[in-house]
A tleap script that builds the chain and sets N, CA, C and O, in Angstrom:
source leaprc.protein.ff14SB
mol = sequence {
  NMET ARG ALA ARG ASP VAL ASP THR VAL ILE
  LEU ALA GLY VAL SER GLY HIE ASN CYS ILE
  ALA GLN THR GLY ALA ASP ALA PHE SER HIE
  ASN PHE ARG VAL ILE TYR ALA THR GLU ALA
  ILE GLY THR GLU ASN LEU GLN SER ALA GLU
  ALA MET LEU THR ILE LEU ALA LYS GLU TYR
  ARG GLN LYS ARG LEU ASP ILE THR SER ILE
  VAL GLU LEU LEU ALA LYS CLEU
}
set mol.1.N position { 94.628 106.571 90.261 }
set mol.1.CA position { 93.842 105.372 90.055 }
set mol.1.C position { 94.555 104.298 90.285 }
set mol.1.O position { 94.393 103.545 91.245 }
set mol.2.N position { 95.603 104.151 89.173 }
set mol.2.CA position { 95.958 102.844 88.371 }
set mol.2.C position { 96.684 102.270 89.643 }
set mol.2.O position { 96.389 101.149 90.057 }
set mol.3.N position { 97.698 103.099 90.298 }
set mol.3.CA position { 98.358 102.506 91.688 }
set mol.3.C position { 97.570 101.883 92.380 }
set mol.3.O position { 98.030 100.933 93.014 }
set mol.4.N position { 95.747 102.283 92.526 }
set mol.4.CA position { 95.219 101.250 93.975 }
set mol.4.C position { 94.379 100.285 92.533 }
set mol.4.O position { 93.315 99.729 92.805 }
set mol.5.N position { 94.813 100.191 91.413 }
set mol.5.CA position { 94.390 99.017 90.936 }
set mol.5.C position { 92.967 99.306 90.656 }
set mol.5.O position { 92.455 98.210 90.424 }
set mol.6.N position { 91.920 100.394 90.546 }
set mol.6.CA position { 91.049 100.856 90.220 }
set mol.6.C position { 90.848 100.295 88.767 }
set mol.6.O position { 91.959 100.272 88.238 }
set mol.7.N position { 89.925 99.853 87.942 }
set mol.7.CA position { 89.778 100.155 86.850 }
set mol.7.C position { 88.629 100.426 86.159 }
set mol.7.O position { 88.619 100.392 84.929 }
set mol.8.N position { 87.207 100.815 87.109 }
set mol.8.CA position { 85.899 101.088 87.027 }
set mol.8.C position { 85.752 102.493 87.590 }
set mol.8.O position { 86.237 102.883 88.653 }
set mol.9.N position { 84.866 103.352 86.558 }
set mol.9.CA position { 84.747 104.637 87.436 }
set mol.9.C position { 83.095 104.286 87.022 }
set mol.9.O position { 82.657 103.418 86.267 }
set mol.10.N position { 82.475 105.185 87.726 }
set mol.10.CA position { 81.106 105.498 87.999 }
set mol.10.C position { 80.742 106.815 88.314 }
set mol.10.O position { 81.014 107.269 89.426 }
set mol.11.N position { 80.036 107.622 87.289 }
set mol.11.CA position { 79.862 108.748 87.018 }
set mol.11.C position { 78.375 109.132 87.142 }
set mol.11.O position { 77.452 108.661 86.477 }
set mol.12.N position { 78.313 109.899 87.932 }
set mol.12.CA position { 77.336 110.950 88.399 }
set mol.12.C position { 77.841 112.391 88.217 }
set mol.12.O position { 78.977 112.842 88.074 }
set mol.13.N position { 76.189 113.176 88.289 }
set mol.13.CA position { 76.510 114.661 88.053 }
set mol.13.C position { 75.682 115.523 87.204 }
set mol.13.O position { 74.666 115.024 86.719 }
set mol.14.N position { 75.944 116.638 86.978 }
set mol.14.CA position { 75.428 117.063 86.001 }
set mol.14.C position { 75.566 117.312 84.500 }
set mol.14.O position { 76.168 116.369 83.987 }
set mol.15.N position { 75.173 118.376 83.498 }
set mol.15.CA position { 75.500 118.226 82.390 }
set mol.15.C position { 75.636 117.042 81.525 }
set mol.15.O position { 76.494 116.982 80.644 }
set mol.16.N position { 74.694 115.988 81.802 }
set mol.16.CA position { 74.925 114.329 80.621 }
set mol.16.C position { 75.455 114.428 79.417 }
set mol.16.O position { 75.969 113.563 78.707 }
set mol.17.N position { 75.302 115.442 79.263 }
set mol.17.CA position { 75.426 115.901 77.150 }
set mol.17.C position { 76.994 115.825 77.382 }
set mol.17.O position { 77.790 115.043 76.863 }
set mol.18.N position { 77.250 116.923 78.371 }
set mol.18.CA position { 78.574 118.139 77.976 }
set mol.18.C position { 79.872 117.104 79.472 }
set mol.18.O position { 80.668 116.246 79.089 }
set mol.19.N position { 79.804 117.308 80.269 }
set mol.19.CA position { 80.583 117.180 81.726 }
set mol.19.C position { 81.070 115.686 81.961 }
set mol.19.O position { 82.213 115.246 82.086 }
set mol.20.N position { 79.660 114.957 81.982 }
set mol.20.CA position { 79.531 113.894 82.334 }
set mol.20.C position { 79.380 112.795 80.601 }
set mol.20.O position { 78.760 111.732 80.638 }
set mol.21.N position { 79.637 112.991 80.079 }
set mol.21.CA position { 80.068 112.582 78.566 }
set mol.21.C position { 80.899 112.743 78.021 }
set mol.21.O position { 81.071 112.050 77.018 }
set mol.22.N position { 81.995 113.882 78.436 }
set mol.22.CA position { 83.040 114.025 78.112 }
set mol.22.C position { 84.214 112.930 79.259 }
set mol.22.O position { 85.127 112.130 79.053 }
set mol.23.N position { 83.439 113.553 80.599 }
set mol.23.CA position { 84.524 112.222 81.594 }
set mol.23.C position { 84.389 110.920 80.714 }
set mol.23.O position { 85.384 110.414 80.195 }
set mol.24.N position { 83.214 110.434 80.578 }
set mol.24.CA position { 82.935 108.667 80.562 }
set mol.24.C position { 84.021 108.782 79.129 }
set mol.24.O position { 85.021 108.129 79.431 }
set mol.25.N position { 84.159 109.266 77.945 }
set mol.25.CA position { 84.917 109.450 76.436 }
set mol.25.C position { 86.515 109.410 77.268 }
set mol.25.O position { 87.440 108.648 76.990 }
set mol.26.N position { 86.500 110.318 78.192 }
set mol.26.CA position { 87.932 110.485 78.472 }
set mol.26.C position { 88.452 109.003 79.599 }
set mol.26.O position { 89.480 108.356 79.402 }
set mol.27.N position { 87.839 108.837 80.306 }
set mol.27.CA position { 87.774 107.842 80.839 }
set mol.27.C position { 88.110 105.958 79.746 }
set mol.27.O position { 88.910 105.058 80.001 }
set mol.28.N position { 87.369 106.049 78.917 }
set mol.28.CA position { 87.325 105.128 78.259 }
set mol.28.C position { 89.065 105.266 77.149 }
set mol.28.O position { 89.819 104.408 76.689 }
set mol.29.N position { 89.063 106.279 77.127 }
set mol.29.CA position { 90.600 106.453 76.339 }
set mol.29.C position { 91.708 106.308 77.526 }
set mol.29.O position { 92.932 106.331 77.393 }
set mol.30.N position { 90.947 106.152 78.725 }
set mol.30.CA position { 92.206 106.095 79.092 }
set mol.30.C position { 92.448 104.216 79.606 }
set mol.30.O position { 93.409 103.648 80.123 }
set mol.31.N position { 91.279 103.784 79.226 }
set mol.31.CA position { 90.814 101.997 79.271 }
set mol.31.C position { 90.415 101.577 80.759 }
set mol.31.O position { 90.715 100.499 81.271 }
set mol.32.N position { 89.580 102.760 81.465 }
set mol.32.CA position { 88.441 102.582 82.566 }
set mol.32.C position { 87.682 102.079 81.691 }
set mol.32.O position { 87.750 102.067 80.462 }
set mol.33.N position { 86.414 101.357 82.942 }
set mol.33.CA position { 85.452 100.446 82.703 }
set mol.33.C position { 84.482 102.006 83.057 }
set mol.33.O position { 85.022 102.991 83.561 }
set mol.34.N position { 83.464 101.973 82.797 }
set mol.34.CA position { 82.427 103.052 83.379 }
set mol.34.C position { 80.712 102.635 83.289 }
set mol.34.O position { 79.896 102.135 82.516 }
set mol.35.N position { 80.802 103.126 84.427 }
set mol.35.CA position { 79.255 103.342 84.769 }
set mol.35.C position { 78.833 104.360 84.913 }
set mol.35.O position { 79.373 105.228 85.600 }
set mol.36.N position { 77.409 104.532 84.091 }
set mol.36.CA position { 76.963 105.690 84.356 }
set mol.36.C position { 75.789 105.490 85.203 }
set mol.36.O position { 74.998 104.586 84.934 }
set mol.37.N position { 75.523 106.672 86.736 }
set mol.37.CA position { 74.301 106.342 87.489 }
set mol.37.C position { 73.387 106.940 86.516 }
set mol.37.O position { 73.449 108.157 86.341 }
set mol.38.N position { 72.543 106.229 85.858 }
set mol.38.CA position { 71.239 107.083 85.520 }
set mol.38.C position { 70.511 107.748 86.118 }
set mol.38.O position { 69.698 108.491 85.568 }
set mol.39.N position { 70.643 107.624 87.429 }
set mol.39.CA position { 69.327 108.289 88.731 }
set mol.39.C position { 70.209 108.868 88.960 }
set mol.39.O position { 69.688 109.884 89.421 }
set mol.40.N position { 71.454 109.056 89.008 }
set mol.40.CA position { 72.451 110.613 89.512 }
set mol.40.C position { 72.407 111.402 88.636 }
set mol.40.O position { 72.980 112.293 89.262 }
set mol.41.N position { 72.130 112.015 87.326 }
set mol.41.CA position { 72.982 112.414 86.312 }
set mol.41.C position { 71.717 113.225 85.822 }
set mol.41.O position { 70.636 112.723 85.512 }
set mol.42.N position { 72.130 114.932 85.801 }
set mol.42.CA position { 71.097 115.749 85.563 }
set mol.42.C position { 71.609 116.361 84.138 }
set mol.42.O position { 72.633 116.153 83.487 }
set mol.43.N position { 70.670 117.057 83.959 }
set mol.43.CA position { 71.376 117.748 82.419 }
set mol.43.C position { 69.910 118.889 82.253 }
set mol.43.O position { 68.792 118.794 82.759 }
set mol.44.N position { 70.480 119.922 81.349 }
set mol.44.CA position { 69.643 120.882 81.173 }
set mol.44.C position { 68.752 120.887 79.915 }
set mol.44.O position { 67.761 121.539 79.585 }
set mol.45.N position { 69.547 119.823 79.286 }
set mol.45.CA position { 69.081 119.003 77.524 }
set mol.45.C position { 68.669 117.674 77.668 }
set mol.45.O position { 69.478 116.748 77.615 }
set mol.46.N position { 67.631 117.531 77.823 }
set mol.46.CA position { 67.280 116.196 77.962 }
set mol.46.C position { 68.098 115.558 76.850 }
set mol.46.O position { 69.194 115.002 76.923 }
set mol.47.N position { 67.281 115.777 75.769 }
set mol.47.CA position { 67.103 115.441 74.437 }
set mol.47.C position { 68.639 114.961 74.138 }
set mol.47.O position { 68.910 113.800 73.832 }
set mol.48.N position { 69.468 115.855 74.247 }
set mol.48.CA position { 71.074 115.989 74.070 }
set mol.48.C position { 72.378 115.087 74.976 }
set mol.48.O position { 73.592 115.043 74.775 }
set mol.49.N position { 71.477 114.402 76.070 }
set mol.49.CA position { 71.947 113.693 76.859 }
set mol.49.C position { 71.858 112.774 77.094 }
set mol.49.O position { 72.592 112.153 77.862 }
set mol.50.N position { 70.579 112.221 76.294 }
set mol.50.CA position { 70.243 110.731 76.397 }
set mol.50.C position { 70.743 109.867 74.928 }
set mol.50.O position { 70.898 108.670 74.686 }
set mol.51.N position { 70.934 111.389 73.937 }
set mol.51.CA position { 71.672 110.555 73.005 }
set mol.51.C position { 72.864 110.028 73.036 }
set mol.51.O position { 73.283 108.948 72.621 }
set mol.52.N position { 73.692 111.461 73.915 }
set mol.52.CA position { 74.999 111.003 74.047 }
set mol.52.C position { 75.543 109.694 74.863 }
set mol.52.O position { 76.510 108.977 74.606 }
set mol.53.N position { 74.498 109.616 76.047 }
set mol.53.CA position { 74.424 108.234 77.022 }
set mol.53.C position { 74.497 107.031 76.104 }
set mol.53.O position { 75.218 106.040 76.223 }
set mol.54.N position { 73.324 107.405 74.867 }
set mol.54.CA position { 73.010 106.077 74.228 }
set mol.54.C position { 74.191 105.446 73.995 }
set mol.54.O position { 74.626 104.370 74.406 }
set mol.55.N position { 74.968 106.859 72.762 }
set mol.55.CA position { 75.700 106.582 71.815 }
set mol.55.C position { 77.210 106.187 72.671 }
set mol.55.O position { 78.108 105.557 72.113 }
set mol.56.N position { 77.267 106.490 73.567 }
set mol.56.CA position { 78.652 106.364 74.650 }
set mol.56.C position { 78.538 104.648 75.063 }
set mol.56.O position { 79.439 103.853 74.794 }
set mol.57.N position { 77.421 104.317 75.671 }
set mol.57.CA position { 76.722 103.108 76.464 }
set mol.57.C position { 76.964 102.020 75.310 }
set mol.57.O position { 77.590 101.035 75.704 }
set mol.58.N position { 76.536 102.009 73.774 }
set mol.58.CA position { 76.647 101.576 72.253 }
set mol.58.C position { 78.211 101.198 71.642 }
set mol.58.O position { 78.624 100.049 71.483 }
set mol.59.N position { 79.020 102.531 71.322 }
set mol.59.CA position { 79.902 102.309 70.627 }
set mol.59.C position { 81.023 102.259 72.005 }
set mol.59.O position { 82.079 101.769 71.604 }
set mol.60.N position { 81.078 102.515 73.066 }
set mol.60.CA position { 82.345 102.841 74.291 }
set mol.60.C position { 81.951 101.257 74.895 }
set mol.60.O position { 82.557 100.728 75.826 }
set mol.61.N position { 80.973 100.727 74.260 }
set mol.61.CA position { 80.466 99.982 75.649 }
set mol.61.C position { 80.314 99.863 76.984 }
set mol.61.O position { 80.579 98.864 77.652 }
set mol.62.N position { 79.963 100.700 77.295 }
set mol.62.CA position { 79.590 101.601 78.685 }
set mol.62.C position { 78.490 101.134 78.929 }
set mol.62.O position { 77.604 100.851 78.124 }
set mol.63.N position { 78.494 100.970 80.695 }
set mol.63.CA position { 76.856 100.595 80.869 }
set mol.63.C position { 75.967 101.938 81.182 }
set mol.63.O position { 76.062 103.066 80.699 }
set mol.64.N position { 75.229 101.503 81.989 }
set mol.64.CA position { 74.179 102.223 82.080 }
set mol.64.C position { 73.438 101.787 83.368 }
set mol.64.O position { 73.007 100.636 83.298 }
set mol.65.N position { 73.172 102.481 84.605 }
set mol.65.CA position { 72.980 101.207 85.399 }
set mol.65.C position { 72.329 102.303 86.592 }
set mol.65.O position { 72.768 103.405 86.920 }
set mol.66.N position { 70.873 101.413 87.203 }
set mol.66.CA position { 70.375 102.839 88.136 }
set mol.66.C position { 70.855 102.161 89.447 }
set mol.66.O position { 71.457 101.088 89.501 }
set mol.67.N position { 70.418 103.128 90.744 }
set mol.67.CA position { 71.204 103.257 91.409 }
set mol.67.C position { 71.251 101.307 92.719 }
set mol.67.O position { 72.044 100.765 93.488 }
set mol.68.N position { 70.049 101.085 92.242 }
set mol.68.CA position { 70.340 99.469 92.788 }
set mol.68.C position { 70.957 99.033 92.439 }
set mol.68.O position { 71.849 98.600 93.169 }
set mol.69.N position { 70.979 98.837 91.289 }
set mol.69.CA position { 72.153 97.798 90.554 }
set mol.69.C position { 73.702 97.884 90.874 }
set mol.69.O position { 74.507 96.977 91.084 }
set mol.70.N position { 73.893 99.488 90.843 }
set mol.70.CA position { 75.285 99.957 91.463 }
set mol.70.C position { 75.472 99.702 92.718 }
set mol.70.O position { 76.578 99.216 92.951 }
set mol.71.N position { 74.751 99.863 93.672 }
set mol.71.CA position { 74.685 99.333 94.856 }
set mol.71.C position { 74.700 97.508 95.198 }
set mol.71.O position { 75.134 97.084 96.269 }
set mol.72.N position { 74.344 96.903 94.483 }
set mol.72.CA position { 74.522 95.351 94.197 }
set mol.72.C position { 75.883 95.260 94.153 }
set mol.72.O position { 76.685 94.729 94.921 }
set mol.73.N position { 76.030 95.930 93.015 }
set mol.73.CA position { 77.346 95.687 92.550 }
set mol.73.C position { 78.269 95.373 92.875 }
set mol.73.O position { 78.781 94.284 92.614 }
set mol.74.N position { 79.004 96.753 93.918 }
set mol.74.CA position { 79.394 97.347 95.220 }
set mol.74.C position { 79.364 96.649 95.906 }
set mol.74.O position { 80.471 96.332 96.343 }
set mol.75.N position { 78.192 95.941 96.471 }
set mol.75.CA position { 78.461 95.175 97.596 }
set mol.75.C position { 79.147 94.329 97.199 }
set mol.75.O position { 80.170 94.406 97.880 }
set mol.76.N position { 79.297 93.079 96.099 }
set mol.76.CA position { 80.185 92.221 95.590 }
set mol.76.C position { 81.543 92.405 95.823 }
set mol.76.O position { 82.316 91.473 96.044 }
set mol.77.N position { 81.883 93.664 95.776 }
set mol.77.CA position { 83.322 93.663 96.133 }
set mol.77.C position { 84.353 93.344 97.349 }
set mol.77.O position { 85.564 93.497 97.188 }
savepdb mol mol.pdb
quit
């Protein structure tokens, strides 16, 4: 990703409190910006996922955006 000058990752998938959160924390530790696609994250534990993503957004300064905002952001590239 660095060889292609990537500095931001957009995360979506399942297990928001586990897989998505860990990937976001790992990306942060490697100095990538992270955006969570809020409408595209599934979970089997809504309370834990919401708590974890709130912590990551606040403490790691990672964004939580809806799909429309992500599309608008990508259109500017």
